[in-house]
N, C-alpha and C positions, 0 to 999 in steps of 0.2 A: 662717675670718675671725672666729670668736668670740674673746672675751677682750679686745677693745679697750675701753678705758675712756675715757669722754668727760665733760668738765665743760661744762655749758651754763649760761650766766649771762644772764638776762633778767628784767626786772621785770613784763612783761606776761604774765599767767597763760595766756591763750589761745595766745600764741606759744610760751611755754615748754612747755606740754603737747603742742602739735603737734610741736615738735622732739623731745621725749622719745619720743613715739610713732614718729616717722619713723626715728629712729636705732635704737631698740630693735628694731623689726621687721627691721632690717638687721644684727642681731647685736651691737650695741654695748651695753656696760654704761654707763648714763647716770646721772650725778649732777648735781644742780642747785644753783643759788644765785640769789637774787632781788635781791641788792645787792652792792656792791663788797666790803664787809666779809666777807660770807659766801663770796665767791669766793676771797679771800685765805686765809681760814681753811681752806677745803677744799683749796686748792692746797698749803697747808703740811702737810696731814695725809695726802695720798695722791698717787700718781703717775698722771698721765693721758697718754694717747696724743695728745690734742689738747684745746684749749679753744675753745669758741665763745663769744664775749664781746660783749655789747651795749655800746655806748659810753655811752648815757644811762641811768645807774643811780643809785639813791639812795645817800646817804652818801659813797661813794667811786666816782667815775665810772670807766668802762672804760679811759680813758687812764691814770689813776693806777694801776689794777690792773695793766695791762700794764707800766707803767714799774717798779713795785715787783718784779714777777716777774722781769723781765730784770735788775734791779739785784741780785737775790738769786742770779743765775746760772742761772735756769731757761731751758732751751732747748726746752721743750714748744711745739709749733706752736700759734700763736694765730690764729684767724680772727675778724675783727671784723664786727659787724653795724652798718652805718652808714645814715644817712638819705639818701634820694635827693637827689642834687645837692650833698651836703655834701663837696665836693672837699677843702676844708681839713682836714676830719676824717680823710679817707682818708690824706692826706699825713702829717698829724701821727701817726696811728696807726702807719703804716709806719716813720716815722722813729724812734719809740721802741721798735720791735722786733716789731710784729705781722708775721705772715707773709703774710697775704692779707686781703681784705675781700669782703663781699657786701652789696649795697645793698637795703634794705627798700623796698617789698615784694619778696620774693625767691622764686625757684623752689626748692622743697624738693629736687628732684632735683639741681639745680645745687649747692646748698649741700652736700648729702651728697657729691657728686662732688668738690667742693673739699676737704672735710675728709679724705676717703679719700686724695686725692692728697697732701695734706700729711703724712699718716701714713706713706704709702709712701715718700715722699722722706726723711723723718726716719729711717726704718729702714735706709736704704741705707748700706753701709760707706763710709768716707772714704778707702779705699785709692786711691792714685794722685794724691791731691791734692798740689799743690806746697806746700812748707813756707813759702816766701816768694815774693812777686811783687815784682820791682823794675823800675821804669820811670823812668830818670833819677833825680831826687831824690824819687821816690815809692817807698815801701816798704810792703808789706802783709804782716803776720804772720798767716797763716791760722789757726793754732791759737789765738792769743791774741785774735783778733777786733780787732786794732789796726792802725793805719796811721800813717805819718808822711809829710808833704809838706814837704820842706825841714826847717825846725825846728818845724813845727806838727804836734803829735800829734792823733789823733782815734780814735774808736772806731767799729766797724762792727757791724751786726747779722749774725746767722748767714746770713740770706738774701742780704745784700749780699756776704758772703764767697763764698757759693756761686756767685753771678753772676760775680764776678771770677775765681774759680778755674776755672769752666767756660770763660770767654773765654780764660783763660791756656792751658788745655789745648788749645784750638783756635785759637791765635793766628795760625796761618798761613792762616786763611780767615774769611769772613764767617759769623757765626752768626745765623740767622734768628730773628725774634721768636717764631714758633710753635715753633721748636726749643727756645728757652728755656722756654716754657710746659710743654713735655712733659718736657724733660730736667732742668730746675732745679726747677720747681714740681711736676712729677710728674703733670700732668694726663694722663688717658688719651688725649686728643686736644686739638688746639688750636682746636676749634670753639667752645669756651666763650668768650663775649664778655667781655673784661675789659681794663681799662687798667692792670692791675697792673705789667706790664713797663715801660710808659712812665713811670709814677710812680716806680718804683724807680730807673730810669736817671736821672731828673731829680734825685732827692735824692742818689743816689750821686755824680753829677758835682759836686754842691756840696761834697762831701768831698774828692774825689781830683783835681779840676781846679783849676788856678790861675785860669782864666777859664772858668767853666762855659758861657758863651755861645760860646766858641771852643775846644771840647774837643780835647785832644791825647792823652788816656789812653783814653777810651771813644769810639771814632769811630762815627758813624752813616754807613752806606753807603745812600744814599737808594734806597728801593724794595727793599732787600735785607735789611738787618739791622745788626748791630753787630760790631765787632772791636776788639781792643786795639791801641793805637798801638805803634810799634816802640821798642825800647830806644834811648835817646839817649846 
């Protein structure tokens, strides 16, 4: 498990040092930044297996750091550190391309488990992924991270594409929420409490559905999970 390189970005010295110690003892090579400028500089000079990114940073905040990294084509997994109860921050971060979030104050064990899950998932081969998903006038280009609903184009994050691709591969059955956590997010178990799936589904529906309040693409089967609608 050695050789994994991690960038941790936080402007609180005690939190930053605690994270460095926690990841180092688990075999990570950890580099740090204390503001958004430093984060972008380091990300431009080295390749990382994952980035742990606080949102409230001096000079350039975590949102803008994430936005610029994704605009530059980076697919490095990004885990955000958000304030408790800051639901809008979580949604905005996921919308601009972050892969997951952990709320402060957090359990170090949970944070490490989340980061390791993101790294494992990013290392998996993409063999077997469909090239294109078509549902009526909705088309998703997996490789390009692009979609089109009628004449309206839109972009997708890597995580959103993974969700759609997994649902497409299993479109003949209901996919449980805990299955998505283990198979798409790569969590070792679905016992970790998180609303990540719910938030991703809500924002994904805003892109792929004509009426997100009455979805026809990503269907919810109450008490069971999700599945793709049938081709029309």
